[in-house]
C-alpha angles and dihedrals in degrees: 000000000000122000096254095055092042093056093041090054093049093048093044091061092057132096089183120149086223099058098035090059093070106061088105093068127102116257098263094051092042088055089053091050090051090054093047092048092047090051093050092046092048095054094040090054090054092056094044096040128108099247124115122269091256092051091051092048090053090051093049089050089050092052091047089054091047091053089054090050091051087063098040126011131026119267132199094217110105095219092052090052090055093045088053089053093049094046092049097042098046104025096241114176116242089229091069093061092043091051092054091048090052090050092053090049089050088064088063097051105028125053102163136053120201099199138019088247088059091049092049089057090055093045090052091059099044100035119004094054088056087057090054090052090052091053087060093048093049093045091230120175127210092260090064101037130349127219088247090060091048090051091049092049091051090049092050092049092051094046088053090052091048092053093047094046101045092119096041091050091046089057087059091048093254128132116183097175105102115260091227090059092049091052090049090059095036093245118148130212088245090056090058098039093050094041095239100168114201143152088272092055090045090055091047091052092049089053092050091044093053091050092051091047093051093050090046095052093045091052095046091053087057096058104100102160125104131210093350090064098044092112090052091050090049092052093044092050091046094053092041089054089051090051091049090056087062093052122132134020097292098074109115113186090190091062101046143001107234117229138161125254121227089258091052091049090050090052090052090054091049092050091051093051092044091049092054093046091052091051091053091051091051091052096051 
């Protein structure tokens, strides 16, 4: 199977908010997004798979070698062929792909974060660096969207995922909410791991929600591009809508996993388009 069909098959199986935000793109850029998504999905599946630690380490080493090949020598692996195309066509630094790989591996060896600063470092690798890759694909300049804004958006997306997936992560023995925040609200690791919802956990989640909202809104104010950034606006509005569904002190991640309906996703797309149209009117 060639690289194009391999990545198209991986992306086609997904209902991800990330991938579904990019149907508006022209063919060449959509091909790049498929390759980027397939790469992220491939390395994430290694970390979350059922293999032994040694097997996963061997797979991470294999992917690291394939990244090197994408920037130097030919490879027979279909995903590597597509990464080579993306890297060459859009000038994406090798370090971005390596950073994301390191973030996925971190999931295998690190299950707690002491401070929010520690968590931000992890979020940069698994989410923000993907935003930096997208800036290259879109050909965005600093007048339209800075790297700082892309990093903030990635952080906001990942914090939203963390809030939504508290229970799912706990079942894998992972707690992404910073330990310092849990102590502040007198919530123990056992409370999270055993799903013991309480007023203390509710207050903790409100605190984390407000931080994610503030980062989101700051980042969205920094998006100044127009049509070129429509996919980014669609994705931002989609994740923001997801975050808003977790608003207030009644959200219990141990009872349900929040998601958006088709109508809610359609509304997010409409808001993104409307926002860009309004900006154009203001600039006339």
